[in-house]
C-alpha positions in Angstrom: 139.8 122.8 86.1 138.7 119.6 84.4 135.7 119.2 86.7 134.6 122.8 86.1 135.0 122.5 82.3 132.9 119.3 82.4 129.9 121.0 84.0 129.0 123.3 81.1 129.2 120.3 78.7 127.0 118.2 81.1 124.4 121.1 81.2 124.6 121.5 77.5 124.0 117.7 77.0 121.1 117.8 79.4 119.3 120.7 77.6 120.0 119.3 74.1 118.8 115.8 75.0 115.3 115.4 73.7 115.2 119.1 72.8 112.1 118.8 70.7 110.2 117.2 73.7 111.4 120.0 76.0 110.2 122.7 73.5 106.9 121.0 73.1 106.4 120.9 76.9 107.0 124.7 77.3 103.3 125.6 76.8 102.2 123.0 79.4 104.9 124.2 81.9 103.9 127.8 81.3 100.2 127.0 81.9 101.0 125.2 85.1 103.2 128.1 86.4 100.8 130.9 85.4 97.3 129.4 85.6 97.6 126.9 88.5 100.5 128.2 90.7 99.9 131.8 89.9 96.1 131.7 90.5 96.7 129.7 93.7 99.0 132.4 95.1 96.5 135.1 94.0 93.7 133.2 95.7 95.6 132.8 99.0 96.7 136.5 99.0 93.3 138.0 98.4 91.7 135.7 101.0 93.5 137.9 103.6 91.8 141.1 102.3 88.3 142.6 102.7 87.7 142.6 98.9 84.1 142.9 97.9 83.0 143.1 94.3 86.6 143.5 93.1 90.0 142.2 94.5 91.0 145.7 95.7 90.5 145.4 99.4 93.1 146.1 102.1 94.9 143.4 104.2 92.8 142.3 107.2 94.7 139.2 108.4 92.6 136.2 109.4 89.4 138.1 109.7 87.8 136.3 106.7 88.7 132.9 108.1 87.3 133.8 111.6 84.1 134.9 109.9 84.1 131.8 107.7 84.1 129.3 110.6 81.6 131.4 112.5 79.1 131.0 109.7 76.7 128.1 110.1 76.2 127.8 106.4 79.9 127.0 105.9 80.0 124.5 108.8 76.9 122.7 107.5 78.5 122.6 104.0 81.7 121.0 105.3 79.7 118.4 107.3 77.6 117.6 104.3 80.6 117.1 102.1 82.3 114.8 104.6 79.2 112.7 104.9 78.5 112.6 101.2 82.1 112.0 100.4 82.5 109.1 102.8 79.4 107.4 101.5 80.1 108.1 97.9 83.7 106.9 98.0 82.9 103.6 99.8 79.8 102.8 97.8 81.2 103.8 94.4 84.3 101.6 94.9 82.3 98.7 96.4 79.5 98.7 93.8 82.0 99.3 91.0 84.1 96.3 92.0 81.1 94.0 92.5 79.7 94.9 89.1 83.2 94.4 87.5 83.4 91.0 89.1 80.0 90.0 87.7 80.9 91.4 84.3 84.2 89.4 84.4 82.3 86.1 84.4 82.2 86.2 80.6 78.5 86.8 80.5 76.5 87.1 77.3 75.9 90.6 75.8 78.7 91.9 78.0 79.4 94.9 75.6 75.7 95.9 75.8 75.7 95.8 79.6 79.0 97.6 79.8 77.7 100.4 77.5 74.4 100.7 79.5 76.3 101.0 82.8 78.8 103.5 81.4 76.2 105.7 79.6 75.3 107.8 82.7 78.9 108.9 83.0 78.7 110.5 79.5 76.0 112.9 80.9 76.9 116.1 82.7 76.0 116.5 86.3 73.5 119.2 85.4 71.6 116.7 83.2 71.8 114.0 85.9 70.6 116.4 88.6 67.6 117.5 86.4 66.7 113.9 85.6 66.7 112.9 89.3 64.9 116.1 90.3 62.0 115.0 88.0 62.1 111.5 89.4 62.1 112.6 93.0 59.6 115.5 92.6 57.0 114.8 95.3 54.2 115.9 93.0 55.2 114.9 89.5 57.8 112.2 90.1 57.8 108.7 91.3 55.8 109.5 94.5 53.0 111.2 92.5 52.9 108.3 89.9 52.7 105.6 92.6 49.9 107.5 94.5 47.9 107.9 91.2 48.2 104.1 90.8 46.5 103.6 94.2 49.5 103.4 96.5 48.4 106.4 98.5 50.9 105.9 101.4 53.9 105.7 99.1 56.5 108.4 100.0 59.6 109.4 98.1 60.1 113.1 98.9 63.8 113.0 99.7 64.7 116.2 97.9 62.2 118.0 100.1 63.2 116.2 103.3 66.2 117.8 105.1 67.1 114.5 106.8 67.1 112.6 103.5 68.3 115.1 100.9 71.9 113.9 101.1 70.8 110.4 100.2 69.0 111.9 97.2 72.3 113.4 96.1 74.1 110.2 96.8 71.7 108.2 94.6 72.2 110.6 91.7 75.9 110.6 92.1 76.2 106.8 92.3 74.0 106.5 89.2 76.4 108.5 87.3 79.8 107.4 88.7 79.5 103.7 89.5 79.6 102.7 85.8 82.9 104.4 85.2 84.4 102.8 88.4 83.2 99.5 87.1 85.0 99.9 83.8 88.2 100.8 85.7 87.9 97.8 87.9 87.1 95.5 85.0 90.2 96.7 83.2 92.2 95.8 86.3 90.6 92.4 86.6 91.3 91.6 82.9 94.9 92.3 83.6 95.2 89.5 86.2 97.1 86.5 84.8 94.9 83.5 84.3 97.6 81.3 85.9 96.9 83.0 89.3 93.3 81.8 89.1 94.4 78.3 88.1 96.8 78.2 91.1 94.1 79.4 93.5 91.7 76.7 92.3 94.4 74.0 92.6 95.1 75.2 96.2 91.4 75.1 97.0 91.2 78.8 97.8 87.6 80.1 97.7 86.9 82.6 94.9 85.9 85.4 97.3 89.2 84.9 99.2 91.2 85.0 96.0 89.6 88.3 95.1 90.3 89.9 98.5 93.7 88.5 99.2 95.3 88.2 95.8 93.4 90.1 93.1 92.8 93.4 95.0 96.4 93.9 96.0 97.4 93.3 92.4 95.0 96.0 91.3 96.5 98.6 93.6 97.3 101.0 90.8 93.7 100.9 89.5 92.3 101.4 93.0 94.5 104.5 93.5 93.4 105.9 90.2 89.8 105.3 91.0 90.1 106.9 94.5 91.9 110.0 93.1 89.2 110.4 90.4 86.3 109.9 92.7 87.9 112.1 95.4 88.4 115.0 93.0 84.8 114.8 91.9 83.6 114.8 95.5 85.7 117.9 96.5 84.4 119.9 93.5 80.8 118.8 93.9 78.7 121.7 92.8 76.6 121.3 89.6 74.8 118.2 90.8 73.7 120.1 94.0 72.6 123.1 92.0 70.6 121.1 89.5 69.0 118.7 92.0 68.4 120.7 95.3 70.0 124.1 94.9 71.3 123.6 98.4 67.9 123.1 99.9 65.7 122.6 101.7 67.1 125.6 103.5 70.9 124.9 103.7 70.6 121.2 104.4 72.4 120.2 101.1 74.9 123.1 100.9 78.5 122.1 99.8 81.7 124.2 100.0 82.0 124.7 96.2 78.5 126.3 96.2 79.4 128.4 99.1 82.5 129.7 97.3 80.5 130.5 94.1 77.7 132.2 95.9 80.0 134.5 97.9 82.2 135.4 94.9 79.6 136.0 92.2 76.2 136.3 93.9 77.1 137.7 97.3 79.7 140.2 96.1 82.3 139.2 98.7 85.4 138.0 97.0 87.5 137.9 100.1 85.1 135.5 101.9 84.8 133.3 98.8 88.5 133.1 98.4 89.0 132.2 102.1 86.6 129.3 101.6 88.4 128.3 98.4 91.7 128.4 100.3 90.3 126.1 103.0 89.2 123.6 100.3 92.7 123.7 98.8 94.3 123.2 102.2 92.0 120.2 102.9 93.1 118.6 99.6 96.8 119.2 100.4 96.4 117.7 103.9 95.2 114.5 102.3 97.3 114.4 99.1 100.8 115.4 100.5 101.1 112.6 103.0 99.8 110.1 100.5 102.2 111.3 97.8 105.1 111.2 100.3 104.3 107.6 101.3 103.6 106.6 97.7 106.7 108.1 96.1 109.0 109.4 98.8 109.1 106.1 100.7 110.1 104.2 97.6 112.9 106.5 96.9 114.6 105.7 100.3 114.4 102.0 99.8 
């Protein structure tokens, strides 16, 4: 009896503790439940229907998914995203860290350089795409300018070259994202205790070895944050592609997000678009769930 009577009091104490904070969190919790979880369930459900202009179709099982993977446009878009994502993640982290190391040398005009490097991140991907579209335009851009100056053999037509168009996207993406990664890395470097550097110098450890073996492991939290932010930007890559290449030439720069948008709003095939969106969600879950388990679940067992 004593144990049963203590349970209501414990529950009451739990709900009354930080009551104002719990009340303030209600809108956020409701938004997560309705908007994120609710819309996710809605998306998955209607991906198994033959809905066209409106989500009113009948259940057709895995027909939309079979059609999805039989479409060359979708397969090309997935390969493009994998290639772009791998190059973008490695180069953004690498260049961001190198720039942060250079900036951490207490150089003159550091604030000015940091602002210049971070400025592209303040622009939208639409603006970035349009700027680089002008630069890479074979007629009006850098190629045309250099040829007008006498360099008649100069070629920089990457946005019109199916083999090079992904590298054109990569250049524009790096131009916008490296500065932000640099700032994150610089914040992590500034958080390293000066005594560690002194001890490394006393032990005769080379500077590059100190960065790799000591500093980088200490910046694990910053690195994880950078990877998550960069990875989320890669998965939802859309506006940069639309502004810079519009998926061309042909379908050589198509990406999954553009495929989803085109089928849902331009192609009038909601079922096919939602099937593609569900596969994007599944890909994210396959990557994030094991990572979250190893990051948080493993620590709970120790």
